TORBA-797554 format. One line per field, with one value per residue (C-alpha): x, y, z; residue in three letters. Coordinates in nm, 4 decimals, decimal comma. Example, Ala and Ser with C-alpha at 12.3 -4.5 7.8 and 13.67 -1.06 7.14 Angstrom:
east	c(1,2300  1,3670)
north	c(-0,4500  -0,1060)
up	c(0,7800  0,7140)
type	c(ALA  SER)
END
This chain:
east	c(9,8281  10,1572  10,1720  10,1067  9,8012  9,6505  9,7322  9,5786  9,2627  9,2434  9,3163  8,9995  8,8105  8,9142  8,8138  8,4614  8,4372  8,5092  8,1964  8,1833  8,5197  8,6654  8,7975  9,0566  9,4079  9,6647  9,9711  9,7976  9,7784  10,1091  10,2857  10,0807  10,1968  10,5578  10,5610  10,4402  10,6939  10,9412  10,8643  10,8603  11,1819  11,3848  11,4951  11,4557  11,1928  11,1937  10,8957  10,7840  10,3980  10,2229  9,9737  9,6191  9,7883  9,6649  10,0091  9,9453  9,6820  9,9471  10,2165  9,9740  9,7905  10,1165  10,2272  9,9064  9,8828  10,2276  10,1908  10,5247  10,6086  10,6345  10,7787  10,6318  10,7906  10,6473  10,7754  10,4979  10,3371  10,0107  10,0624  10,1247  9,8069  9,5994  9,7372  9,6567  9,3044  9,1657  9,3532  9,4608  9,1060  8,9815  9,1499  9,1215  8,7431  8,7397  8,6100  8,8392  9,1723  9,1566  9,0486  9,3714  9,6216  9,8256  9,6157  9,3173  9,4708  9,3391  9,6182  9,7181  9,8574  10,0296  10,1854  10,5073  10,6759  10,9561  10,9525  10,9273  10,5699  10,4096  10,3771  10,5713  10,3900  10,6988  10,7036  10,3185  10,3588  10,6377  10,4617  10,1580  10,3201  10,5129  10,1876  10,0246  10,3321  10,3248  9,9605  10,0660  10,3446  10,1311  9,8537  10,1596  10,0912  10,4531  10,7087  11,0180  11,3434  11,3771  11,6821  11,7814  11,8335  11,4640  11,2073  11,2546  11,0794  10,7827  10,8643  10,9749  11,0100  10,6996  10,4355  10,2307  9,8385  9,7656  9,9748  9,9254  9,5647  9,6792  9,9305  9,6649  9,4382  9,7006  9,7855  9,3870  9,4058  9,6871  9,5073  9,2328  9,4509  9,4596  9,7763  9,9274  10,0246  10,0383  9,8352  9,5465  9,5326  9,2639  9,3274  9,6073  9,8807  10,0842  10,4397  10,6971  10,3911  10,4201  10,8160  10,7449  10,6073  10,7896  11,1182  11,3789  11,5255  11,8531  11,6747  11,4496  11,6188  11,4214  11,1233  11,3040  11,5023  11,1526  10,9290  10,6384  10,8067  10,5142  10,2466  10,4856  10,3034  10,6154  10,6669  10,3117  10,3641  10,6746  10,4638  10,1862  10,4718  10,5962  10,2583  10,1766  10,2192  10,2368  10,4352  10,4051  10,6835  10,8150  11,1234  11,3302  11,2484  11,3525  11,6858  11,7733  11,7075  11,9046  12,1858  12,2398  11,9314  11,7154  11,3617  11,1591  11,0653  11,2485  11,1697  11,3069  11,0579  11,0696  10,8698  10,9645  10,6944  10,8104  11,1407  11,3103  11,3529  11,5225  11,8690  11,8221  11,6556  11,9604  12,2197  12,0637  12,0210  12,3309  12,5109  12,5471  12,4229  12,5918  12,5309  12,5002  12,0903  12,2415  12,4658  12,2033  11,9656  12,1708  12,3085  11,9886  11,8870  12,2308  12,1799  11,8093  11,9792  12,3161  12,3185  12,5508  12,6980  12,5422  12,6928  13,0121  12,8379  12,6272  12,9910  13,1109  12,7889  12,8152  13,2119  13,1085  12,8705  13,0708  13,3417  13,0475  12,9265  13,2094  13,1956  12,8471  12,6999  13,0520  13,2403  13,4944  13,8477  13,9670  14,2126  14,0110  13,9375  14,1673  13,9684  13,6841  13,8472  13,9962  13,6213  13,4730  13,7403  13,7202  13,3349  13,3964  13,5917  13,3076  13,0309  13,2457  13,3171  12,9435  12,8547  13,0578  12,8822  12,5536  12,6732  12,7727  12,4573  12,2084  11,8972  11,6591  11,3278  11,1964  11,1069  11,4677  11,6336  11,4136  11,5273  11,8873  11,8798  11,7318  12,0323  12,2616  12,1312  12,1407  12,4831  12,6374  12,4599  12,6351  12,9725  12,9381  12,8532  13,1508  13,3744  13,2433  13,3179  13,6585  13,7256  13,5718  13,5229  13,6628  13,3899  13,2230  13,2163  13,1683  12,9907  12,7892  12,4169  12,1116  12,0243  12,3099  12,1875  12,2007  12,4691  12,5359  12,8151  12,6890  12,8937  12,7424  12,7709  12,9202  12,7383  12,4865  12,4612  12,7635  12,5537  12,2387  12,4024  12,4374  12,1676  11,9038  11,9710  12,1735  11,9428  11,5824  11,4289  11,3214  11,0296  11,0897  10,8186  10,7214  10,5614  10,8552  11,1381  11,3972  11,6299  11,9275  11,7911  11,8347  12,2155  12,2386  12,0899  12,3620  12,2134  12,3818  12,1769  12,1576  12,0399  11,7090  11,4076  11,2924  10,9496  10,7343  10,3730  10,2828  9,9647  9,5959  9,5293  9,5244  9,7509  9,7524  9,4079  9,4208  9,6354  9,9526  10,3137  10,4260  10,7696  10,7770  11,0896  11,0483  11,1743  11,5136  11,7901  11,6991  12,0188  11,9566  11,8127  11,5137  11,4017  11,2088  10,9771  10,9036  10,8309  10,5903  10,3934  10,4055  10,2476  9,9986  9,8648  9,8402  9,6598  9,4318  9,3177  9,3090  9,0694  9,2790  9,2915  9,6603  9,9442  10,2695  10,5650  10,9341  11,2783  11,3554  11,1576  11,2959  11,1352  10,8139  10,7973  10,8783  10,6169  10,3406  10,4345  10,4091  10,0903  9,8716  9,7336  9,6922  9,5310  9,0923  9,2004  9,2587  9,6321  9,7707  10,1240  10,3271  10,3691  10,0288  9,9020  10,0215  10,0914  9,7531  9,5231  9,6800  9,5908  9,2420  9,1857  9,3232  9,1120  8,7840  8,7874  8,8332  8,9521  9,2091  9,6257  9,8641  10,2330  10,4728  10,8399  11,0066  10,7876  10,5047  10,6576  10,5638  10,2731  10,0056  9,6802  9,3825  9,1885  8,9122  8,9007  9,0518  9,3927  9,3842  9,7379  10,0830  10,3753  10,7209  10,9578  11,2789  11,4278  11,4535  11,8436  12,0394  12,2607  12,5916  12,7333  12,5385  12,8306  12,7017  12,6109  12,9428  13,1443  12,9351  13,0180  13,3553  13,3630  13,1732  13,3778  13,3106  12,9471  12,8364  12,5945  12,4207  12,3814  12,3682  12,2294  12,0105  11,8835  11,7515  11,6285  11,4046  11,2720  11,1871  11,0357  10,8358  10,6883  10,6037  10,4394  10,2527  10,0745  9,8301  9,6471  9,5300  9,1998  9,0677  8,8437  9,1397  9,2485  9,5012  9,8264  10,1951  10,3917  10,7555  10,9102  11,2735  11,3534  11,6316  11,3425  11,3238  11,6869  11,9176  12,0877  11,9999  11,6115  11,5181  11,6553  11,4100  11,1317  11,1522  11,0569  10,7715  10,4112  10,3450  10,1161  10,1220  10,3896  10,3782  10,6176  10,3161  10,1570  9,8411  9,7580  9,8001  9,5983  9,3098  9,3280  9,3107  8,9900  8,8216  8,8238)
north	c(4,2507  4,4067  4,7846  4,7837  4,5583  4,8218  5,0912  4,9360  4,8969  5,2326  5,3755  5,1388  5,2764  5,6390  5,6081  5,4652  5,7663  5,9778  5,8675  5,9951  6,1898  5,8497  5,5995  5,2940  5,4449  5,1556  5,4056  5,5397  5,1912  5,0942  5,3959  5,3358  4,9759  5,0848  5,3671  5,1308  4,8528  5,1624  5,2362  4,8800  4,7725  5,0860  5,1170  5,4629  5,5156  5,7453  5,7671  5,9534  5,9628  6,1934  6,4162  6,3028  6,0162  6,1163  6,0921  6,3071  6,0371  5,7643  5,8782  6,0177  5,7029  5,4570  5,7232  5,7706  5,3965  5,3633  5,4777  5,6477  6,0250  6,1119  6,4681  6,5421  6,8308  7,0008  7,2452  7,5028  7,6567  7,6431  7,2120  7,2380  7,4254  7,1801  6,8712  7,0265  7,1349  6,8650  6,5343  6,4970  6,5952  6,3506  6,0569  6,1713  6,1456  5,7947  5,5276  5,2749  5,4993  5,4525  5,0655  5,0406  5,2239  5,0560  5,0123  5,1969  5,5271  5,8517  6,0654  6,3948  6,6285  6,9620  7,2412  7,3720  7,6787  7,8998  8,1586  8,4410  8,2930  8,3394  8,7064  8,8280  8,8787  9,1087  9,3261  9,3722  9,4712  9,7276  9,8741  9,8979  10,0883  10,2902  10,3880  10,4839  10,7162  10,8577  10,9594  11,1143  11,3030  11,4437  11,5590  11,7316  11,5126  11,3627  11,6067  11,5291  11,3845  11,0139  10,8378  10,5682  10,2925  10,3204  10,2943  10,1406  10,3011  10,1230  9,8193  9,9318  10,2792  10,5446  10,4589  10,6933  10,7478  10,4423  10,2136  10,3299  10,1469  9,8621  9,7981  9,8642  9,6250  9,3333  9,4457  9,3663  9,0360  8,9101  8,9305  8,7310  8,5001  8,1103  8,0431  8,3888  8,2025  8,4909  8,2184  8,2906  8,6583  8,7185  9,0265  9,1674  9,3072  9,5853  9,5221  9,5042  9,5029  9,1589  9,2153  9,4727  9,2302  8,9341  8,7869  8,5595  8,2632  8,4737  8,7744  8,5708  8,5485  8,2456  8,1535  8,2209  8,5660  8,7315  8,8983  8,7618  8,3931  8,2135  8,3383  8,2948  8,1932  8,0021  7,8263  7,6934  7,5598  7,3746  7,2505  7,1394  6,9532  6,7771  6,5943  6,5460  6,2259  6,3832  6,7102  6,9170  7,1417  7,3221  7,1622  7,4985  7,4146  7,0368  7,1229  7,3685  7,0916  6,8433  7,1031  7,1289  7,3803  7,1724  7,2585  6,9269  6,6860  6,3556  6,1337  5,8696  5,8520  6,1477  6,2273  6,4857  6,6116  6,7955  6,6411  6,7461  7,0932  6,9958  7,0104  7,3637  7,4205  7,2658  7,4794  7,7837  7,7356  7,5473  7,8505  8,2224  8,5219  8,8735  9,2063  9,5928  9,5325  9,2862  9,5502  9,8261  9,6147  9,5574  9,8970  10,0363  9,7632  9,8675  10,2703  10,2491  10,1129  10,3063  10,6089  10,6242  10,2904  10,1300  10,3358  10,1820  9,8800  10,1006  10,2191  9,8757  9,7781  10,0562  9,9493  9,6185  9,6913  9,9129  9,6207  9,3482  9,5873  9,5350  9,1617  9,1306  8,7727  8,6516  8,3954  8,4902  8,3874  8,1692  8,4501  8,7377  8,9836  9,1548  9,4533  9,2416  9,0532  9,3610  9,4961  9,1870  9,1509  9,5069  9,4328  9,1287  9,3369  9,5985  9,3128  9,1975  9,5472  9,6084  9,2803  9,3622  9,6774  9,5163  9,2501  9,5353  9,7471  9,6823  9,8347  9,8921  9,8448  9,5260  9,6349  9,7661  9,4421  9,2442  9,4845  9,4311  9,0508  9,0703  9,3059  9,0892  8,7728  8,9251  9,0916  8,7568  8,5502  8,8295  8,8051  8,4002  8,4560  8,6793  8,4299  8,1681  8,4261  8,4644  8,0898  7,9805  7,6210  7,3310  7,2415  7,5723  7,8539  8,2263  8,4644  8,7660  8,7734  8,9740  9,2932  9,5130  9,7687  9,5622  9,3054  9,0200  8,7920  8,4220  8,0988  7,7860  7,4071  7,2306  6,9109  6,8605  6,4767  6,5058  6,7350  6,5094  6,1760  6,1222  6,3431  6,2436  5,9228  5,7424  5,8269  5,8278  5,6386  5,8940  5,8765  6,1091  6,1759  6,4358  6,4353  6,5032  6,3595  6,2939  5,9989  6,1579  6,3488  6,0615  6,0474  6,4370  6,4267  6,1607  5,8143  5,5052  5,3169  5,0284  5,2544  5,2906  5,1642  5,3367  5,3344  5,5201  5,4579  5,7031  5,8772  5,7682  5,9971  5,8434  6,0977  5,9642  6,0420  6,3777  6,5790  6,6356  6,6946  6,9154  7,0173  7,3087  7,1502  7,4023  7,6901  7,8127  7,7574  7,9520  8,1532  8,2682  8,6049  8,4632  8,2787  8,5540  8,6662  8,3051  8,1502  8,4616  8,3643  8,0232  8,1176  8,3766  8,0429  7,8462  8,0829  8,1438  7,7515  7,7273  8,0416  8,1733  7,9376  7,9733  7,9579  8,0778  7,9911  8,1916  8,1228  8,5047  8,8201  8,9623  8,7204  8,7377  9,1093  9,0682  8,8076  9,0050  9,3277  9,1846  8,9729  9,1789  9,4433  9,1224  8,8667  8,8713  8,7069  8,8680  8,8727  8,8715  8,9115  8,8637  9,1464  9,2958  9,1765  8,9729  8,6234  8,4937  8,7485  8,6498  8,3111  8,3707  8,5926  8,3728  8,1048  8,2717  8,3977  8,1036  8,2815  8,4522  8,4005  8,4310  8,4788  8,4289  8,3266  8,0638  8,1256  8,0068  7,6802  7,4875  7,5109  7,6229  7,4164  7,5244  7,2389  7,2888  7,4555  7,7709  7,5909  7,4175  7,5219  7,5329  7,6542  7,6585  7,8900  7,6871  7,3947  7,5300  7,4765  7,6422  7,9523  7,8539  8,1489  8,0635  8,1114  7,8149  7,5997  7,6696  7,5508  7,2397  7,1585  7,1993  7,0020  6,7084  6,6912  6,4843  6,3880  6,7554  6,7972  6,5216  6,5807  6,9448  7,0703  6,7719  6,6879  7,0607  7,1166  6,7781  6,8555  7,2076  7,0606  6,8223  7,0952  7,3190  7,0450  6,9388  7,2296  7,0935  6,7871  6,8419  6,6222  6,3321  6,5584  6,8305  6,7866  7,0224  7,0760  7,1407  7,3085  7,3365  7,6054  7,4503  7,2019  7,0651  6,8282  6,6292  6,6647  6,6700  6,3515  6,3975  6,4296  6,0665  6,1801  6,4978  6,2773  6,0506  6,3280  6,4574  6,3273  6,0578  6,2556  6,1564  6,3204  6,5330  6,7639  6,8116  7,1273  7,0783  6,8179  7,0351  7,3208  7,0743  6,9163  7,2480  7,3690  7,0585  7,1151)
up	c(10,1575  9,9921  9,9914  9,6017  9,6568  9,9240  9,6723  9,3835  9,5997  9,7291  9,3207  9,2496  9,5273  9,3943  9,0545  9,1719  9,3953  9,0708  8,9049  8,5305  8,6014  8,7018  8,4657  8,4799  8,3152  8,2541  8,2835  8,6255  8,7383  8,6294  8,8210  9,1408  9,1746  9,0850  9,3209  9,5911  9,5331  9,5122  9,8686  10,0018  9,8348  9,8935  9,5166  9,3483  9,0640  8,7757  8,5794  8,2597  8,2721  8,0130  8,0152  8,1536  8,3317  8,6438  8,8252  9,1257  9,2541  9,1192  9,3913  9,6755  9,7084  9,7722  9,9981  10,1934  10,2394  10,3385  10,6678  10,6822  10,6418  10,2813  10,1378  9,8254  9,6467  9,3416  9,1173  9,1483  9,4840  9,2469  9,2112  9,5949  9,6678  9,4432  9,6060  9,9643  9,8553  9,6371  9,5796  9,9459  10,0961  9,8557  9,9408  10,3193  10,2777  10,1011  10,3701  10,2180  10,2748  10,6516  10,6148  10,4169  10,6187  10,8793  11,2109  11,0411  11,1563  10,9402  10,7546  10,8253  10,5590  10,5726  10,3360  10,3953  10,2165  10,2483  10,5261  10,2925  10,1787  10,5333  10,6598  10,9397  11,2971  11,3933  11,0739  11,1101  11,4758  11,3964  11,0763  11,2993  11,5577  11,3385  11,1367  11,4753  11,5752  11,2390  11,2779  11,6082  11,4333  11,1788  11,4414  11,6444  11,9515  11,9307  11,8398  12,0258  11,8830  11,8303  11,8748  11,6020  11,7976  11,9776  11,6921  11,3317  11,0570  10,8844  10,7125  10,3609  10,4394  10,4705  10,1959  10,0304  10,0456  9,8269  9,9762  10,3093  10,2182  10,0704  10,3788  10,6508  10,4451  10,4284  10,8037  10,8631  10,6611  10,8829  11,1855  11,0640  10,8432  10,9571  10,7908  10,7096  10,3542  10,0677  9,8601  10,0768  9,9949  9,7605  9,6044  9,3979  9,6074  9,4830  9,3561  9,6379  9,9066  10,0522  10,0735  10,3317  10,5657  10,4989  10,5723  10,4303  10,6153  10,6520  10,8193  11,0701  11,4215  11,5046  11,7091  12,0686  12,0139  11,8010  12,0267  11,8075  11,7965  11,9753  11,7121  11,4330  11,1207  10,9579  11,2886  11,2857  10,9590  11,0818  11,3465  11,1149  10,9250  11,2054  11,2857  10,9364  10,7210  10,3627  10,3875  10,0552  9,9865  9,6741  9,5495  9,6704  10,0365  9,9589  9,8341  10,1281  10,3550  10,1544  10,1417  10,5366  10,6321  10,8630  10,7596  10,7178  10,9630  10,9781  10,6621  10,4218  10,1364  9,8508  9,5659  9,3341  9,0779  8,7626  8,8095  8,4930  8,6540  8,9613  8,8445  8,7555  9,1045  9,2863  9,0538  9,1669  9,5204  9,5876  9,4202  9,4828  9,3483  9,4660  9,3517  9,4355  9,5432  9,8017  9,9770  9,9138  10,1048  10,4013  10,4017  10,4480  10,6850  10,8619  10,8807  10,9755  11,3203  11,3026  11,1047  10,8379  10,8927  10,5998  10,3717  10,3108  10,2179  9,9484  9,8232  9,7680  9,5836  9,3132  9,2974  9,2309  8,9663  8,7546  8,7648  8,6626  8,3877  8,2018  8,2206  8,1522  8,0285  8,0275  8,2387  8,5216  8,4584  8,7395  8,9195  8,8331  8,7302  9,0195  9,0486  9,1228  9,3652  9,5247  9,5771  9,6939  9,9633  10,0625  10,0562  10,2773  10,5590  10,5556  10,6189  10,9064  11,0528  11,0277  11,1974  11,4502  11,5285  11,5092  11,7539  11,9857  11,9585  12,2471  12,1668  12,4648  12,2441  12,1323  11,7948  11,7507  11,8656  11,6448  11,3626  11,4768  11,4511  11,0886  10,9778  11,1537  10,9832  10,6513  10,6856  10,7906  10,5285  10,2450  10,4434  10,3928  10,0137  9,9469  10,1225  9,8799  9,5609  9,6756  9,7377  9,4261  9,5121  9,2808  9,0366  9,0153  8,7748  8,8187  8,5479  8,5396  8,4578  8,5279  8,3506  8,1915  8,4437  8,7429  8,6831  8,9397  9,0012  9,0018  9,1227  9,0130  9,0350  8,7014  8,8685  9,0877  9,1634  9,3905  9,5920  9,5867  9,6077  9,9990  10,1566  9,8977  9,7243  9,9943  10,2846  10,1340  9,8644  9,5741  9,3037  9,0343  8,7904  8,5020  8,1577  7,9939  8,2065  7,9670  7,9694  8,0874  8,3892  8,6713  8,5853  8,5881  8,9460  9,0448  8,9881  8,8473  8,5932  8,8536  9,1292  9,0023  8,8013  8,4720  8,3886  8,1033  8,1440  7,8276  7,7876  7,7831  7,4974  7,1488  7,0178  6,6518  6,6009  6,8082  6,5614  6,3729  6,4279  6,1368  6,0302  5,7820  5,5572  5,2830  5,5115  5,4592  5,7568  6,1068  6,0755  5,7243  5,6057  5,4372  5,7380  5,9415  5,6148  5,4933  5,8538  5,9280  5,5915  5,6877  6,0308  5,8991  5,6588  5,9774  6,1594  5,9219  5,8562  6,2413  6,2436  6,5337  6,8233  6,8202  7,0815  6,8991  7,0912  7,0236  7,1520  7,1260  7,2039  6,8546  6,6736  6,8424  6,8006  6,4742  6,3832  6,5795  6,4048  6,0349  6,1364  6,3779  6,0918  5,8629  6,0623  6,1155  6,4812  6,7851  6,8577  7,2264  7,2831  7,5915  7,7889  7,6779  8,0285  8,3331  8,2337  8,4426  8,2783  7,9479  7,9644  8,0899  7,8040  7,5399  7,6654  7,7034  7,3451  7,1392  6,8054  7,0074  6,9211  7,1953  7,0809  7,3863  7,4542  7,6808  7,9910  7,8219  7,6729  7,9944  8,2305  8,0086  8,0547  7,8236  7,7015  7,4312  7,0930  7,2321  7,1586  6,8320  6,6724  6,8628  6,6554  6,7778  6,5774  6,5937  6,8164  7,1363  7,1755  7,4297  7,3218  7,2870  7,4445  7,8087  8,0598  8,2713  7,9957  7,7754  8,1209  8,1528  7,7782  7,8319  8,1642  7,9844  7,6997  7,4078  7,4775  7,5959  7,3003  7,4020  7,7515  7,7543  7,4225  7,2842  7,6433  7,7124  7,3786  7,3767  7,7407  7,6186  7,2889  7,4462  7,7189  7,4263  7,1938  7,5114  7,5181  7,2534  7,4069  7,7210  7,7201  7,5037  7,3253  7,2153  6,8567  6,6539  6,5168  6,6510  6,3798  6,4081  6,1628  6,1805  5,9205  6,1219  6,3103  5,9739  5,8602  6,1382  6,2473  6,6022  6,4732  6,5995  6,9857  6,9890  6,8240  7,0877  7,3603  7,1764  7,2366  6,9414  6,6834  6,3435  6,1732  5,7968  5,6154  5,4048  5,4530  5,2266  5,4802  5,7795  5,6236  5,5375  5,8861  6,0508  5,8041  5,9209  6,3114)
type	c(MET  SER  LEU  ALA  GLU  ARG  SER  LEU  ALA  LEU  LEU  ALA  ALA  ALA  THR  ARG  ALA  LEU  GLY  GLU  ALA  GLY  GLU  ARG  ARG  ALA  GLY  GLN  VAL  GLN  MET  THR  GLU  ALA  THR  ALA  GLU  ALA  PHE  GLU  ARG  GLY  ARG  HIS  LEU  ALA  VAL  ALA  ALA  GLY  THR  GLY  THR  GLY  LYS  SER  LEU  ALA  TYR  LEU  ILE  PRO  ALA  VAL  VAL  SER  GLY  ARG  ARG  VAL  VAL  VAL  ALA  THR  ALA  THR  LYS  ALA  LEU  GLN  ASP  GLN  LEU  ALA  THR  LYS  GLU  LEU  PRO  PHE  LEU  ALA  GLY  LEU  PRO  GLU  THR  ARG  GLN  LEU  ARG  PRO  CYS  GLY  ARG  PRO  PHE  ARG  TRP  ALA  VAL  LEU  LYS  GLY  ARG  SER  ASN  TYR  ILE  CYS  ARG  GLN  LEU  VAL  ALA  GLU  ALA  THR  ARG  ALA  GLY  ILE  GLN  LEU  GLU  LEU  ASP  VAL  GLN  GLY  ALA  ALA  SER  GLY  PRO  GLN  GLY  ASN  ASN  GLU  ARG  PRO  PRO  ALA  ALA  GLY  GLY  ALA  PRO  GLY  ALA  ALA  ASP  SER  GLU  GLU  LEU  GLY  ARG  LEU  ILE  ALA  TRP  SER  ASP  ARG  ALA  ALA  THR  GLY  ASP  ARG  ALA  ASP  VAL  ASP  TRP  ALA  LEU  PRO  PRO  GLY  MET  TRP  GLU  GLN  LEU  SER  VAL  SER  ALA  THR  GLN  CYS  PRO  GLY  ARG  THR  ARG  CYS  PRO  GLN  GLY  GLY  ALA  CYS  PHE  ALA  GLU  ALA  ALA  ARG  GLU  ARG  ALA  ASP  ARG  ALA  ASP  ILE  VAL  VAL  VAL  ASN  THR  HIS  LEU  LEU  VAL  LEU  HIS  LEU  LEU  GLY  THR  PRO  LEU  LEU  PRO  ALA  HIS  ASP  LEU  VAL  VAL  ILE  ASP  GLU  ALA  HIS  GLN  PHE  GLU  ASP  THR  VAL  THR  ALA  ILE  ALA  GLY  VAL  SER  PHE  GLY  GLU  ARG  HIS  LEU  ARG  ASN  ALA  GLY  GLN  GLU  VAL  SER  ALA  LEU  ILE  ALA  ARG  SER  GLY  ALA  PRO  LEU  LEU  ASN  SER  GLY  ARG  ARG  ILE  ALA  GLU  ILE  LEU  GLN  GLU  HIS  HIS  ALA  LYS  ARG  LEU  PRO  ALA  GLY  GLY  PRO  PRO  GLU  LEU  THR  ASP  ALA  LEU  THR  LEU  ALA  GLY  SER  ARG  LEU  GLU  ALA  VAL  ALA  ALA  GLU  LEU  ARG  GLY  LEU  GLN  PRO  SER  ALA  ALA  ASP  ALA  GLU  ALA  GLN  ARG  LEU  ARG  ALA  LEU  GLY  GLU  VAL  SER  ALA  LEU  SER  GLU  ASN  VAL  ALA  THR  LEU  LEU  GLN  ARG  PRO  GLU  GLY  THR  VAL  THR  PHE  VAL  GLU  GLY  ALA  ALA  GLY  ALA  PRO  GLU  ILE  ARG  LEU  ALA  HIS  LEU  GLU  VAL  GLY  GLU  LEU  LEU  ARG  GLU  PRO  LEU  PHE  GLU  GLU  ARG  THR  VAL  VAL  MET  THR  SER  ALA  THR  LEU  GLY  SER  ALA  THR  PRO  ALA  ALA  LEU  GLY  LEU  GLU  ARG  ASP  ASP  TYR  ARG  ASN  LEU  ASP  VAL  GLY  SER  PRO  PHE  ASP  TYR  ARG  SER  ALA  GLY  LEU  LEU  TYR  CYS  ALA  THR  ASP  LEU  PRO  ALA  ARG  ASN  SER  ALA  GLY  PHE  ALA  PRO  ARG  ALA  ILE  HIS  GLU  LEU  GLU  ALA  LEU  ILE  ASN  ALA  ALA  ARG  GLY  ARG  THR  LEU  ALA  LEU  PHE  THR  SER  HIS  ARG  MET  LEU  ASP  GLU  ALA  ALA  GLY  ALA  LEU  GLN  PRO  ARG  LEU  ARG  TRP  PRO  LEU  LEU  ARG  GLN  GLY  ASP  LEU  PRO  PRO  ALA  GLN  LEU  LEU  GLU  HIS  PHE  ALA  ALA  ASP  GLU  ALA  THR  CYS  LEU  PHE  ALA  THR  ILE  GLY  PHE  TRP  GLN  GLY  VAL  ASP  VAL  PRO  GLY  PRO  ALA  LEU  THR  LEU  VAL  THR  LEU  ASP  ARG  LEU  PRO  PHE  PRO  ARG  PRO  ASP  ASP  PRO  LEU  LEU  SER  ALA  ARG  ARG  GLU  HIS  ILE  GLY  ASP  ASP  ALA  PHE  ARG  LEU  VAL  ASP  LEU  ARG  ARG  ALA  GLY  ILE  LEU  LEU  ALA  GLN  GLY  ALA  GLY  ARG  LEU  ILE  ARG  SER  GLU  ALA  ASP  ARG  GLY  VAL  VAL  ALA  VAL  LEU  ASP  PRO  ARG  LEU  ALA  THR  ALA  ARG  TYR  ARG  THR  GLU  LEU  LEU  GLU  GLU  VAL  PRO  PRO  LEU  ARG  ARG  THR  THR  THR  ARG  ASP  GLU  VAL  LEU  ASN  PHE  LEU  ALA  SER  LEU)
END
C-alpha cells in the first residue's frame, strides 16, 4: 500500500473510533491524501483548510504512518499542547495505527519548546540557597560581610512577603514537576515570577557547564525529542533552528500550521531588537558579580533611549543618525570590555560561576546585535518601535524568502496549512509557483445557509467626520437585533473607546471591552453569558473560538488595511515597487478580514451575521480579491434583511 492508501485507511479507522463525533469530511480526506503524497514524492504542499475541516488529523495521520521523523510547527503553545495531549494520544491508541506503520512499530511523540518555557533548576537552586541565607541573616545567624563574587542574590532580587510565598510555591512545584514546562503550572503566577526562575537561550551556558545540567528540564525535553517520531514545536523554535541554532533532531519532513503567520515570525526572529532594557538587564547581571562594572551599560542604555525617542515610530536613515551610530559604537565597546572582565573572573562558588556564564552569554549576544545594527546588512531596514517611553531600535529583513529557501525548502519537504493561508503566502516565504502544489479543500460548513455577510454601503467614507456617529448608530441597531451576542472588532483603540463609551449606557445587553479583564477571562465571561457583547481590537481578530448562540454577530468597523506609515511595511512597499499594494496591503487585509469573519461560524449549528461597516467592501476595485478570502456566506447590502435575519435567530 502507498502512504496515501495507508493514511486514508487510518483516517477511516479514526473516524469510526470517534463515534457520533466522527464523520467523513471530504476536505479532510482530500488533505490527508495530498499530505501523504507530498511526503512520499518530496514536493511541497500549501493547503487552505477552512474551519471544521479537521486539518490537524489530516496532517498528523500521514506523519504518523510515514515512519519518518516529522516536525510539526504551530503558531501557539496552546495548539502544541492540544496536539500532544489529544490528537496524538488518540492516534497512538488506535490498533490500526501500529498495523499501518512500517514494521508495525508504535510511534513516539514529544513537545519541544524554547528554553525559557522550562523552569531552570540552577536558578531554583540559587533562589533556594539565597532564601535560606536570607532567613539566617534576618535571625542574626549569619552577619559577616559577603564577597560580591561568592554568592549571587536570589533570582530577580529580594522579593516581598507575598512574592516570597509565590516563589516558594513555584520552587516546590519544580521539585515534583515531570517536565518543568510552564504550561503545567495550574495556578496564575504573578507578573514576572516565571522569569525569575527561567533563562533564555543566550543566558544558558549549556549542559556541560551548568551545575544542574544533568537534571535540566530543557535538556530532558531535547532528549525526548531526539527519540520521537513526531516532534511538536512552536514556529519560533523552528525558525531559530533554520537560521542556524541547532535545536531540533535531524528531520526532512515539516508541517507548518497557521502558516499565514509564518512570515511575521521569521521577520521577528531573523532581525534584531535593541534598547535600554537590554543594556539595563545586562548591566544589573554584571553588577551583581562585579560591583559597579555594569554602570557603563546602564549609561549607554539611557543615552540610546534619549536618541530613539526623537525618532519614535519612524524609519532610520541608512547612514545614521550620526549620534545614534556614535552611541551604539560606544555601547559595543563597553559590552566588549565587560565581556573581557567576565572572562577573566574566576569565582570559587558554583552558583557564582553559573551566574558569570549567564551574564557572559547575555553580554556576548548583545554585542553581536550591536555589531549587526552598525553593519546594517543589505536587504534590511531599521526603525524605532515600542512604547514612546521605552523605544527600541529594530532591524528587519525586507524579504524572508532568501532566508528560508535553502534551509527549509531545499533540504526538507514542507506542508504548510491554514484556514486563511492567502494565495500569496507561499511566494512570500520563498517558493516559486512550480515548487509546490496549491490546494484549497474548503470547509464542511454550509455557509450560505449559516448566515450573511453584510456590507453597510449607506455609511459615509471611513475617514470622514460623519463616519463615527453613523457607524455607532448602525452598530447599535445590529446589536439590538442580535439581542447582544456580539463580538465587535475594531482596528483602533480610539474607535473602540468611542463606540463603547456611546453604547454602554444605551444598550440593554452587558458590554465588555478589551482591557476590562485578562483576555482568557474576557472570552470566558463572553461565552458564559449569551447576551454579552465584547468590544475588542486586533488581538481578538484571530484565535477566538466561541461556538454556539453566544456569538451570533461579528462586526468589523473597517477593512483591516495596515497603517500606511508602518516603518517596516512602507520599506517593503518601496522594495516591491508597482505591485506593492497587492502583495503587502491587500494580502494582509485579506488574511485579517478572513480571520475576523471566521470568528462567526465555528460549528455546523452556528448561525449569524458578519457585518462590515466599511462601504469599500462593496465598491472598491479590489473588493473581489478581498471577498475571495472570506467564508462564502450569502452577501447582502440590505440592512432590513440583516435585521430580520438576526431577529429570527
